C-alpha positions as CSV (number, residue, x, y, z in Angstrom):
1,M,27.7,-35.3,57.1
2,R,31.3,-36.6,57.2
3,A,31.6,-37.4,53.5
4,S,30.5,-33.7,52.9
5,R,33.2,-32.3,55.4
6,I,35.8,-34.3,53.8
7,L,34.7,-33.0,50.1
8,L,34.7,-29.4,51.2
9,T,38.2,-30.0,53.2
10,L,40.0,-31.7,49.7
11,T,38.1,-29.0,47.7
12,V,40.1,-26.0,50.0
13,A,42.8,-27.9,49.7
14,I,43.0,-28.5,46.2
15,G,42.4,-24.3,45.7
16,S,45.3,-24.0,48.5
17,V,47.7,-26.1,46.1
18,A,46.7,-24.3,43.2
19,A,47.2,-20.5,44.9
20,L,50.7,-22.0,46.0
21,R,51.6,-23.0,42.5
22,A,50.8,-19.5,41.5
23,Q,53.2,-18.3,43.8
24,A,55.6,-20.7,42.3
25,G,58.2,-17.9,41.0
26,E,58.2,-16.7,44.5
27,L,58.8,-20.0,46.5
28,P,61.9,-22.0,45.9
29,H,60.5,-25.8,44.3
30,A,61.5,-27.6,47.7
31,L,59.6,-25.2,49.8
32,T,56.5,-25.7,47.2
33,Q,56.7,-29.5,47.4
34,M,57.3,-29.5,51.4
35,V,54.0,-27.4,51.9
36,E,52.0,-29.5,49.2
37,T,52.9,-32.5,51.0
38,E,52.0,-31.1,54.4
39,R,48.5,-30.1,52.8
40,A,48.3,-33.5,51.3
41,F,48.7,-35.3,55.0
42,A,46.4,-33.1,56.5
43,A,43.7,-34.0,54.0
44,R,44.7,-37.5,54.3
45,A,43.8,-37.5,58.2
46,L,40.3,-36.9,57.4
47,I,40.1,-39.9,55.2
48,V,41.9,-42.4,57.3
49,G,42.1,-40.5,60.6
50,W,44.6,-38.8,61.9
51,K,46.6,-41.6,63.8
52,A,46.9,-43.5,60.3
53,S,47.9,-40.5,58.6
54,F,50.5,-39.5,60.9
55,L,52.1,-43.2,60.6
56,E,52.1,-42.6,56.9
57,Y,53.9,-39.4,56.8
58,F,56.1,-39.7,59.7
59,A,59.8,-40.9,58.8
60,N,60.9,-44.1,60.7
61,E,63.5,-42.2,62.6
62,A,61.2,-39.4,63.4
63,V,61.3,-38.3,67.1
64,G,58.1,-36.8,69.4
65,F,57.9,-36.1,73.0
66,A,55.3,-38.0,75.2
67,D,54.6,-39.2,78.9
68,G,58.0,-36.7,79.7
69,R,60.4,-38.7,77.2
70,A,61.7,-38.5,73.9
71,G,61.4,-41.2,71.4
72,F,60.6,-42.7,68.5
73,A,57.1,-40.9,67.1
74,K,55.8,-43.4,65.3
75,D,56.1,-45.8,68.5
76,Q,54.5,-43.4,70.6
77,I,51.4,-42.8,68.0
78,G,51.1,-46.7,67.6
79,A,50.7,-46.8,71.2
80,N,48.0,-44.4,71.5
81,P,44.3,-46.1,70.8
82,D,42.9,-45.6,67.3
83,P,40.7,-41.8,67.8
84,P,36.8,-42.1,67.2
85,P,35.6,-41.8,63.6
86,D,34.2,-38.7,64.2
87,H,37.1,-36.8,65.9
88,Q,38.6,-34.5,63.6
89,L,42.2,-32.9,63.4
90,L,42.7,-29.8,61.1
91,W,45.6,-28.2,60.4
92,E,47.2,-26.1,57.6
93,P,50.7,-24.6,56.7
94,R,51.0,-21.1,56.9
95,Y,54.8,-20.4,57.5
96,G,58.1,-22.3,56.9
97,D,61.1,-22.3,55.0
98,V,63.7,-24.9,53.3
99,A,67.3,-24.5,52.8
100,A,69.0,-23.7,49.7
101,S,70.1,-27.4,49.2
102,G,66.3,-28.6,49.3
103,D,66.8,-31.4,51.7
104,L,65.6,-29.8,55.2
105,G,62.8,-27.3,56.3
106,Y,60.3,-26.5,58.9
107,L,56.5,-25.8,58.6
108,T,54.0,-24.2,61.4
109,G,50.4,-23.4,61.3
110,P,47.4,-23.3,63.1
111,S,45.5,-26.4,64.2
112,R,42.3,-27.5,65.8
113,S,40.8,-30.7,67.4
114,I,37.3,-31.3,67.0
115,L,35.4,-34.2,68.9
116,P,31.5,-33.6,68.8
117,S,31.5,-35.5,72.0
118,R,33.8,-33.0,74.0
119,N,32.7,-29.5,75.1
120,K,29.5,-29.6,72.6
121,G,31.7,-30.1,70.0
122,Q,33.6,-26.7,70.3
123,P,37.8,-26.7,69.0
124,R,40.7,-26.5,71.0
125,H,43.2,-24.7,69.4
126,S,47.3,-25.1,69.2
127,V,50.0,-24.1,66.8
128,Y,52.0,-27.3,65.1
129,S,55.2,-27.2,64.1
130,S,56.9,-30.3,61.8
131,I,60.4,-30.5,60.9
132,W,60.6,-31.9,57.1
133,K,63.5,-33.9,55.2
134,R,63.8,-35.0,52.0
135,Q,64.0,-39.0,51.5
136,R,66.2,-41.1,49.5
137,D,63.2,-41.4,47.0
138,G,62.7,-37.7,46.6
139,T,59.4,-37.2,48.7
140,F,59.9,-35.4,52.3
141,K,58.9,-36.9,55.3
142,V,58.2,-35.6,59.1
143,V,61.1,-36.2,61.2
144,L,59.9,-34.1,64.2
145,D,56.4,-32.6,65.3
146,V,55.8,-30.7,68.2
147,G,52.7,-28.5,69.3
148,V,51.5,-25.9,71.9
149,N,47.9,-25.3,72.9
150,T,46.7,-21.9,72.2
151,P,43.9,-19.7,74.1
152,G,42.0,-19.2,70.8
153,P,43.4,-19.5,67.1
154,A,46.5,-18.8,66.3
155,S,47.2,-15.8,64.2
156,F,49.0,-15.9,61.0
157,A,48.9,-13.9,57.8
158,A,46.6,-15.2,54.7
159,G,48.1,-17.6,52.7
160,F,51.5,-19.3,53.1
161,A,54.3,-17.0,53.8
162,R,58.1,-17.8,53.5
163,A,60.5,-16.9,56.6
164,A,62.4,-13.6,55.7
165,T,65.4,-14.8,54.1
166,A,67.7,-11.3,53.5
167,N,71.1,-11.5,54.2
168,R,71.4,-15.6,53.7
169,F,74.5,-18.1,54.4
170,T,75.7,-18.6,50.7
171,G,78.9,-20.7,51.9
172,D,81.4,-17.6,51.8
173,Y,82.8,-17.2,54.9
174,D,85.3,-18.2,57.3
175,D,86.2,-21.9,57.9
176,T,86.5,-20.9,61.7
177,T,82.8,-20.2,62.3
178,P,81.6,-22.3,64.6
179,P,79.0,-25.3,63.8
180,L,75.1,-25.3,64.6
181,S,76.1,-27.5,67.6
182,A,78.5,-25.1,68.6
183,A,76.4,-22.5,68.7
184,E,73.2,-24.4,70.3
185,G,75.7,-25.0,73.5
186,V,76.5,-21.1,73.8
187,L,73.2,-20.3,73.7
188,N,72.2,-23.0,76.4
189,S,75.0,-21.9,78.7
190,A,73.9,-18.3,78.3
191,L,70.1,-19.1,79.1
192,R,71.4,-20.1,82.5
193,S,71.7,-16.2,83.6
194,G,68.9,-15.1,81.6
195,Q,66.9,-14.9,78.8
196,V,67.1,-11.4,77.5
197,A,71.1,-11.3,77.4
198,A,71.1,-15.2,76.2
199,Y,69.1,-14.4,72.8
200,R,70.4,-10.8,72.1
201,G,71.9,-10.9,68.9
202,R,70.9,-14.3,68.2
203,L,67.1,-13.7,66.9
204,A,66.3,-14.1,63.4
205,T,64.2,-11.1,62.0
206,G,61.0,-13.0,61.8
207,V,61.6,-15.1,64.7
208,R,58.9,-17.2,66.4
209,F,58.4,-18.3,69.9
210,H,56.1,-21.1,71.1
211,R,54.8,-21.7,74.4
212,Q,52.3,-23.7,75.8
213,N,48.8,-22.0,76.2
214,L,50.3,-18.7,75.0
215,A,49.1,-16.7,71.3
216,P,52.9,-17.4,69.3
217,I,55.2,-14.4,69.7
218,S,56.4,-13.3,66.6
219,G,59.3,-10.9,65.4
220,D,62.5,-9.9,67.4
221,R,61.4,-7.0,68.8
222,A,58.2,-8.2,70.2
223,A,60.2,-11.7,71.3
224,T,62.9,-9.0,73.3
225,K,60.6,-7.5,75.0
226,W,58.6,-10.8,76.1
227,L,61.7,-12.4,76.9
228,A,62.2,-9.6,79.6
229,S,59.6,-11.2,81.8
230,Q,60.4,-14.6,81.5
231,P,62.5,-16.9,84.0
232,A,66.3,-18.1,83.7
233,Y,66.8,-21.4,82.3
234,S,68.3,-23.9,85.3
235,A,69.2,-26.5,82.5
236,A,69.4,-26.3,78.7
237,D,70.9,-29.9,77.3
238,S,71.0,-30.3,73.8
239,R,70.1,-33.9,72.7
240,Y,70.3,-33.4,68.7
241,A,71.7,-31.0,65.9
242,E,71.2,-31.4,62.4
243,A,72.0,-28.6,59.3
244,A,71.1,-28.7,55.8
245,R,73.9,-30.0,53.2
246,S,73.9,-25.9,52.5
247,G,74.7,-25.1,56.0
248,D,72.0,-22.5,56.1
249,L,69.3,-23.8,58.0
250,G,69.1,-26.8,61.0
251,Y,67.4,-27.5,63.9
252,T,68.3,-28.8,67.4
253,W,66.4,-30.4,70.4
254,G,67.1,-30.7,73.8
255,S,65.7,-30.9,77.6
256,Y,64.9,-27.8,79.5
257,M,64.2,-26.6,83.2
258,L,63.0,-23.2,83.8
259,G,63.2,-21.7,87.6
260,P,65.4,-23.4,90.1
261,R,66.8,-27.1,89.5
262,Q,65.4,-28.2,93.2
263,K,61.7,-26.9,92.1
264,P,61.7,-26.1,88.8
265,S,58.6,-24.2,87.6
266,Q,58.6,-26.1,84.1
267,Q,60.1,-29.0,82.5
268,G,60.3,-30.9,79.4
269,F,61.9,-30.6,75.8
270,Y,62.6,-27.7,73.2
271,V,62.6,-27.4,69.7
272,R,64.7,-24.8,67.5
273,V,65.0,-23.9,64.1
274,W,68.4,-22.1,63.3
275,V,69.1,-20.1,60.2
276,R,72.7,-19.2,59.3
277,E,73.7,-15.6,57.8
278,R,75.9,-14.5,55.2
279,N,78.5,-14.1,57.9
280,G,78.2,-17.6,58.8
281,Q,76.3,-16.6,62.3
282,W,73.4,-18.9,63.5
283,K,70.2,-17.3,64.3
284,V,66.9,-19.0,66.1
285,A,64.0,-18.3,63.4
286,L,61.8,-21.2,66.0
287,D,62.2,-21.7,69.5
288,I,59.3,-23.8,71.1
289,L,58.8,-25.5,74.5
290,Q,56.9,-28.4,75.0
291,P,56.5,-29.1,78.7
292,Q,56.0,-32.3,80.6
């Protein structure tokens, strides 16, 4: 039975890769390579188990969040017990983008965890997001991975969709435009006064917000409406910021608290993917909170 499941999954993966290659005229080569690598990663997990697969496809410097701390993902994964042979983790990239320089990108999509002995084999649903970076040998590896639970299957458009790239940064801008770390600092400071005002003018058109136990919120209009119901941050402290060589895409992560600092309603780590517009301004394309 397990062998037939693996064969079926690999057959679907091969078909998905073929469909993706048919889109080659629409997707940058680096993005196609990144998506194919993610799909190979997911298929590999069904053969050797998700733990071994994660250790294989994560970079040594990859960051993870576990037990309320940020650290090297491989150390965190290695500390976990080996999963049962019948524990399946299934995921597929459905949305993302890559920098014009082809060295940095992100992917997100639905994920399912299935264990026959748990809850009568009913799947646990989530949405994952991963940051991919090109290595010295030309391959892509994960440098950050984060996921949140969802109440049901996360909705994505069929196939794979590239994030909108209209008005993309090309390098022709005023050199006084702040770097990514400065844009991150301004947003984090503004979040202490309220989320709607803080994000106003800083959201990419197709922005996605991923929050624990909620369906993903996508699009700047839907996000702005939802943000109006969210509490202000009492703390948001950046720990890391990195931009691609082409300066049009980057990511940041740090720690956060929601609600009163003395008794926060939630705290943990945030991850953001940023895209840069032609005028040099950075905007949020993906925003994730992973509570402790």
